C-alpha positions in Angstrom: -62.2 89.2 -109.0 -63.6 91.5 -106.4 -66.1 89.4 -104.4 -67.2 90.9 -101.0 -69.2 88.5 -98.9 -70.6 89.9 -95.7 -72.5 86.9 -94.3 -69.6 85.5 -92.4 -68.9 88.9 -90.8 -72.5 89.3 -89.8 -72.9 85.8 -88.4 -69.7 86.2 -86.2 -70.8 89.7 -85.2 -74.2 88.5 -84.0 -72.7 85.6 -82.1 -70.2 87.9 -80.3 -72.9 90.4 -79.5 -75.1 87.7 -77.9 -72.2 86.3 -76.0 -71.2 89.7 -74.6 -74.7 90.8 -73.8 -75.3 87.6 -71.9 -72.4 88.5 -69.6 -73.8 91.9 -68.7 -75.4 92.3 -65.3 -79.0 93.5 -64.6 -78.0 97.1 -64.5 -76.8 97.1 -68.1 -79.5 94.9 -69.6 -81.2 97.9 -71.2 -78.2 98.8 -73.3 -77.6 95.2 -74.0 -81.1 94.8 -75.5 -80.3 97.7 -77.8 -77.1 96.0 -79.0 -79.1 92.9 -79.7 -81.7 94.8 -81.7 -78.9 96.4 -83.7 -77.2 93.1 -84.5 -80.6 91.5 -85.4 -81.4 94.3 -87.8 -78.0 93.9 -89.5 -78.3 90.2 -89.9 -82.0 90.1 -91.0 -82.4 93.2 -93.1 -79.1 94.0 -94.6 -78.1 91.3 -97.1 -75.4 93.1 -99.1 -75.2 92.2 -102.7 -72.0 90.4 -103.9 -70.0 92.1 -106.6 -68.2 90.0 -109.2 -65.7 91.8 -111.4 -62.2 91.1 -112.6 -59.2 93.4 -112.1 -58.7 93.9 -115.9 -62.2 95.2 -116.3 -61.7 97.6 -113.4 -58.5 99.0 -115.1 -59.5 98.8 -118.8 -62.8 100.6 -118.4 -61.6 103.4 -116.2 -63.5 102.1 -113.2 -60.4 102.2 -111.0 -60.5 106.0 -110.8 -64.2 106.0 -110.0 -64.1 103.3 -107.4 -60.6 103.3 -105.9 -61.5 105.7 -103.1 -64.5 103.7 -102.1 -62.5 100.4 -102.2 -59.7 101.9 -100.1 -62.2 103.3 -97.6 -64.0 100.0 -97.4 -60.7 98.2 -96.7 -59.7 100.7 -94.0 -63.1 100.3 -92.3 -62.8 96.5 -92.5 -59.3 96.5 -91.0 -60.5 98.7 -88.1 -63.5 96.5 -87.6 -61.3 93.4 -87.4 -59.1 95.2 -84.8 -62.1 96.2 -82.7 -63.6 92.8 -83.0 -60.4 91.2 -81.6 -60.3 93.8 -78.8 -63.9 93.0 -77.8 -63.2 89.3 -77.9 -60.1 89.7 -75.8 -61.9 91.8 -73.2 -64.8 89.5 -73.0 -62.5 86.6 -72.5 -60.7 88.5 -69.7 -64.0 89.3 -68.1 -65.1 85.7 -68.0 -61.7 84.5 -66.7 -61.6 87.2 -63.9 -65.3 86.9 -62.9 -66.6 83.5 -63.9 -70.3 82.7 -63.5 -71.4 80.2 -61.0 -73.5 77.1 -61.6 -76.7 79.2 -61.8 -75.2 81.7 -64.2 -74.6 84.4 -61.5 -71.3 86.1 -61.1 -70.1 85.8 -57.5 -67.5 88.4 -56.6 -66.2 90.4 -53.6 -65.0 93.1 -55.9 -68.3 94.6 -57.3 -66.5 97.8 -58.3 -64.0 96.1 -60.5 -66.7 93.9 -62.0 -68.8 96.9 -62.9 -65.8 98.6 -64.5 -65.1 95.6 -66.6 -68.8 95.5 -67.8 -68.7 99.2 -68.7 -65.5 98.7 -70.7 -67.1 95.8 -72.4 -70.1 97.9 -73.4 -67.8 100.6 -74.8 -65.9 98.1 -76.9 -69.1 96.6 -78.1 -70.5 100.0 -79.0 -67.3 100.8 -81.0 -67.6 97.5 -82.8 -71.2 98.1 -83.7 -70.5 101.6 -84.9 -67.6 100.4 -87.0 -69.7 97.7 -88.6 -72.3 100.4 -89.5 -69.5 102.5 -91.1 -68.4 99.4 -93.0 -72.0 98.7 -94.2 -72.4 102.4 -95.3 -69.1 102.3 -97.2 -70.2 99.1 -99.0 -73.5 100.7 -99.9 -71.6 103.6 -101.4 -69.6 101.2 -103.5 -72.7 99.3 -104.6 -74.2 102.6 -105.7 -71.2 103.2 -107.9 -71.6 99.8 -109.4 -75.2 100.4 -110.2 -74.1 103.6 -111.9 -71.5 101.9 -114.1 -74.0 99.2 -115.1 -75.3 101.6 -117.7 -72.0 101.7 -119.6 -73.0 100.0 -122.9 -69.5 98.4 -123.4 -69.9 96.4 -120.2 -71.6 93.0 -120.2 -73.9 92.5 -117.2 -74.2 88.9 -115.9 -76.3 89.9 -112.9 -79.6 88.4 -114.0 -77.9 85.1 -115.0 -76.0 84.7 -111.8 -79.0 85.7 -109.6 -81.1 83.0 -111.3 -78.2 80.5 -110.9 -78.0 81.4 -107.2 -81.7 80.7 -106.7 -81.5 77.4 -108.4 -78.4 76.3 -106.5 -79.9 77.3 -103.1 -83.1 75.3 -103.9 -80.9 72.3 -104.9 -78.8 72.6 -101.8 -82.0 72.5 -99.6 -83.2 69.4 -101.4 -80.1 67.4 -100.9 -80.8 65.3 -97.8 -78.3 63.8 -95.3 -79.1 60.3 -96.6 -78.2 61.5 -100.1 -74.8 62.7 -98.8 -74.2 59.5 -96.8 -75.0 57.4 -99.9 -72.6 59.5 -102.0 -69.8 59.2 -99.4 -70.2 55.4 -99.2 -70.1 55.2 -102.9 -67.0 57.3 -103.3 -65.2 55.5 -100.5 -65.9 52.0 -102.0 -65.0 52.8 -105.6 -62.5 54.7 -107.7 -62.4 58.5 -107.1 -65.0 60.4 -109.1 -62.3 62.9 -110.2 -58.7 62.2 -111.1 -57.6 65.8 -110.6 -59.0 69.1 -109.4 -59.0 70.4 -112.9 -61.2 67.5 -114.0 -63.4 68.2 -111.0 -63.8 71.9 -112.0 -64.8 70.9 -115.5 -67.4 68.4 -114.2 -68.8 71.1 -112.0 -69.0 73.6 -114.9 -70.6 71.0 -117.1 -73.3 70.2 -114.5 -74.0 73.9 -114.0 -74.3 74.5 -117.8 -76.7 71.5 -118.1 -78.8 72.8 -115.2 -77.9 69.8 -113.1 -77.9 71.8 -109.9 -78.2 69.0 -107.4 -75.3 67.2 -109.1 -73.3 70.4 -108.8 -74.0 70.6 -105.0 -72.9 66.9 -104.6 -69.8 67.5 -106.7 -68.7 70.6 -104.7 -69.2 68.7 -101.4 -67.2 65.7 -102.6 -64.4 68.0 -103.9 -64.1 69.7 -100.5 -63.5 66.3 -99.0 -60.9 65.4 -101.6 -59.2 68.8 -101.8 -59.9 70.8 -98.6 -59.3 74.5 -98.7 -58.5 74.4 -102.4 -60.5 76.3 -105.1 -63.6 74.5 -103.8 -63.4 76.2 -100.4 -63.8 74.7 -97.0 -66.9 73.1 -95.4 -67.6 76.3 -93.4 -67.9 78.4 -96.6 -71.2 78.8 -98.5 -71.2 76.2 -101.3 -73.5 78.3 -103.5 -71.1 81.2 -103.3 -68.2 78.9 -104.2 -70.1 77.6 -107.3 -70.9 81.1 -108.4 -67.3 82.1 -108.0 -66.2 79.1 -110.2 -68.9 79.8 -112.8 -68.2 83.5 -113.1 -64.4 83.0 -113.2 -64.6 80.5 -116.1 -67.3 82.3 -118.0 -65.1 85.4 -118.1 -61.8 83.6 -118.7 -59.7 85.5 -121.2 -62.0 88.4 -121.6 -62.7 91.7 -119.9 -65.8 93.9 -119.6 -68.0 91.6 -117.5 -69.5 92.1 -114.1 -72.4 90.8 -112.0 -74.2 92.1 -108.9 -75.8 89.2 -107.0 -78.1 89.4 -104.1 -80.6 91.7 -102.4 -82.2 94.6 -104.4 -83.6 96.3 -101.3 -83.0 100.0 -100.6 -79.8 99.9 -98.6 -79.9 103.7 -97.9 -83.1 103.3 -95.9 -81.5 100.5 -93.8 -78.5 102.7 -93.2 -80.7 105.4 -91.7 -82.5 102.9 -89.4 -79.2 101.5 -88.2 -77.8 105.0 -87.6 -80.8 105.9 -85.5 -80.7 102.6 -83.5 -76.9 103.0 -83.1 -77.4 106.5 -81.7 -79.8 105.3 -79.1 -77.3 102.5 -78.1 -74.7 105.1 -77.3 -76.9 107.1 -75.0 
């Protein structure tokens, strides 16, 4: 299954940008504010859809030839982005170690020239990172455009509407589960026999709850499963539980069959966002 999730990338990207901009001195606050606007636009306006499709469908319906270049391009941009992210983090760490801030948040140094050079290098690395994320976003938009095109193929079964509705229901259920509900569930599970005897039984229970529209139960199940089997098919606590449930549901609904896909998420015009980001990114580089 090809399932591209951009939320984690965007969240870490925004956090790194804020951290780096906070280190810049007064002379570079202008370009720092542009970096912040760029990161805010990416995180608030560019929720990329998630594509669910199995490998057999890609091969059996001739989609590999149509999509392989875009997928390879996307992977290359992602690899480069990760390399540039690590480079930016390493340089920021070096800056903080070489010129730490005092108690009032002011860098005290008798080497202002070197301090300024390090800040400029940090800006350059941050700009390269922002530009690479823009390329990554554009590449993903291109891939999504191709997916929209293949959705008209009559032989393919489109589960997009079903999964989008399921996502909305699960998000509402997750928001309704209070901390007291979780604490009560934890106390019950710790003082009694395990709810599930195996991970296979747990998956079946999750699927049954989803099919019966017991969405709050599904959320409670996935959280309990993560405590029992951390980093298994149920994911870790840092991963989005709604996304994990959608993964499980799609995988089992399409088990043993080909020709099914789903596009879940925002329906906004991604091309317009690309143009705005390109304009803002251009101003950041000047």
